[in-house]
N, C-alpha and C positions, 0 to 999 in steps of 0.2 A: 278623927277620922282615919281610916286605915291607910296604911302607906302603900301608895301605886304611884306610877309614873305620871307626870302632868299628861303626856299624850294619851295615855290609857283613860286618865281621869275625863279628859276633854272628850274622847271620842265614845265613851259609853254615856257621859252626860248628854252629847248631841243625841245618841239613840233614844235617850229618855225623853227629850223635851219634844221629839216628834211620835212618840208612843204612850203619851198621857191620855186616858188615865189608865194606869198600870193596876195590877192587883193590890201591889203596896200601897198605892196611891188612894184606891177606892176604900180601904181599910182605916183611913185616916179620919180625924174629927173633921167637921165643917172648918174649924179654926186654922186646923193645921193643913188643910186642902188649901185654903186661902194664902196661907204662909208660902207654901211649896209653889203655889201657880205664880205669887208674886216674885219669888225667887227666881224662877226661870225666865219670867219676863223681864226682870232687873239683868240677869245674866246676858240675855239676848240682846238688850240695849247697850251693853257695855261695848266699847269700840275695841278693846283688848282683855278678854277676861282671863287674866292671870289667878292663879291660885290664891294669890294675896288678895286680890279685889273679890274673889268668890267668898273668902272667909269674912270680908267686910260686909258683904251682901247678904250672907248668912245672919250676921250680927244686926244688921239694920232691920232685916224682915223679923227677927225675933223679937227685937224691941216693938216694931210696931204693930205686930199681931198678938203679943204678949205670950208667945212660946217659948220654950226653952231652946237655946243653942243646941245642947246636946240632943234634943229630940228631932231638931232638922238634920244635924249629922247623922244621927242614927237613921233616919229615913234615907238618906244618901248612901250611908254603908249599906244598907239592905237593898237598896236598888241595884248598887253596884255588882254586891255578890251575888244577886239573883242571877 
């Protein structure tokens, strides 16, 4: 993932959580949409979503849905850059 500050990351992530579906999200495969939706749900449920926990969530979602960690990180990067 690109190097940004934690505060900036969480702020942009919060914006994205409330604005699904975005154009980037709409262009995803059904499998990736399910993975991203689960990722946001798990982040919302986390009592303290630090970057290290988010990386673990991404790995868990990747394994659960059979998608690449890289693809999820690429989606996040594209959303944050947008």
